[in-house]
N, C-alpha and C positions, 0 to 999 in steps of 0.2 A: 492400542494406544497405551503408552506408559504414562508415568507422571510427567507433568510439564517441565520443561527446561527453563527455569526462571532466569531472567537477566537482572542485573543489579546496577544501581548507581549508588552514590554515597548515601542517599536517604530513601531510596525506593527499590522495592523488589517487584518485578512485573513480568507478565507474559501477555503482550498485546499483539495479536496477529490479525492481519486483514488479507482477504483475497480481493485483489484489484484487477480489473480488466479495462483496457483502453484501446481504442481503435484509431487507425489512420483516418485522416479527413477524407470524406467521400468513400471510405472503405477501399481506397486504391490499394492494390496488392504490391506495394513497393518494398516491403521488408524481405529482401532476397539477397543472397550472395554477400558481397563486401558491405553493403549498406546495412544488412541485417546484423552482421557481426559487429559493425561499428555501433549500431543502436544498442545492442546487448552490452557492449563494453562501456558505453557512456552511461547507461542505466546502472550498471554495477558500480561504476565510479561515483556517480551522484548519490546512490544509496549509501555507499561507504562513507562519504563525506558527512552524511546525516546520521550516522550510526544506525542505519536501517539494515537489517540482515535479510537477504533474499533467501528464504527457506527453499523455495522451488519456483522456477520460472519457465515459461514456454513462449517462444516467439513464433507467431504465424505470419503469413504474408501480409495480413491486414489488421492484426490485433496482437496484443500482448497480455498474457495472464501472469500474475505474480502472487505468491504467498509470501508476505513480508512480516517480519517482526519489527515493531516500531517502538521507540522509546516514548514514555508518557508525555513528554513536553512537546511532541510533534503531532499535530493533527493530521488526519488522512488527507484533508483538503490541501494543507501546506505541502505535504509529501508529493501529492500529484501535481501541484503547481510547479514545484522544483523539477521533478522528473520530466514532465512533459515540456515545460518551458526551456530548460537548459538543453535537453536532448534535441529538441526541435531546432533551436538556434545553432547548436554545434553541427548538427547534420546538414543544415542548409549552408553553413559556411564551408564545409568540406565537400559537399556534393552539389555543385552549382546547378546541375540539371533538375534538382528538386524545385528550384525557383520557377521553372517553366510550368511544372505540374501544380505547384502551390504558390500562386502569385501573391498570396498574403504572407504572413510570417509564421504560420502554423502548419505543421504536418500532421498533428494529432486532432482528432475530432473533439468538439466540445464535450465536456462531461466525462464520466467514467462510471464503472460499476464497482461497488465496494460492499463487502459483507465481513463482519467480524467473525472470528473463529475461536475455538477454545475447547479444552477438555472438560470445562465446567459449564453446564448450561443454566438457564434461568431457573428451572425447576429445582436443580440442586442447590442453588444459592438461596432461594426462598426457603427450602427445607432446612438448610444450615442455619439461617437466621432465626427461623421459628423454634428450632430445638437447641440453639446455642445461647442459653441465658443462664446466668447464675442468679441466686436469690435476690441480690441487690439490684440487678439490671431491670430496667423498665423498657417495655416495648413501645415503639412509636410508629405511626404511619403518617403519611402526608395525604390529607384529604383533597380531592379535586373540588374546586370551587366553581 
């Protein structure tokens, strides 16, 4: 692993990446052929609208893995709400047969898996903070009550 590829906005420099996984409702293996390609294209488009970069993605018949780079103003819960909600609605509009399988309005299962990633771990940050002080700096901690 090399140094991180930082992204920038007018006032922020960041590298926020998440590994997210979400599944089809009932783990039905529907993501195949044209429907799988359409789901992939929709997710790419939705992420593009949100300035989310898909670093790596993999679509299986019943779940999707993505490593995404997310801007700091967008929470992972909002990201997943947009991705799952918009893709579900558009897939059901285009593929009427999904309405027979999913009589509700959702093709994705509730919830998702998410873990943050990075080239800097908690131990490195603690060490940096502990050793990065100048004479006039004061250390502070937040006590648990």
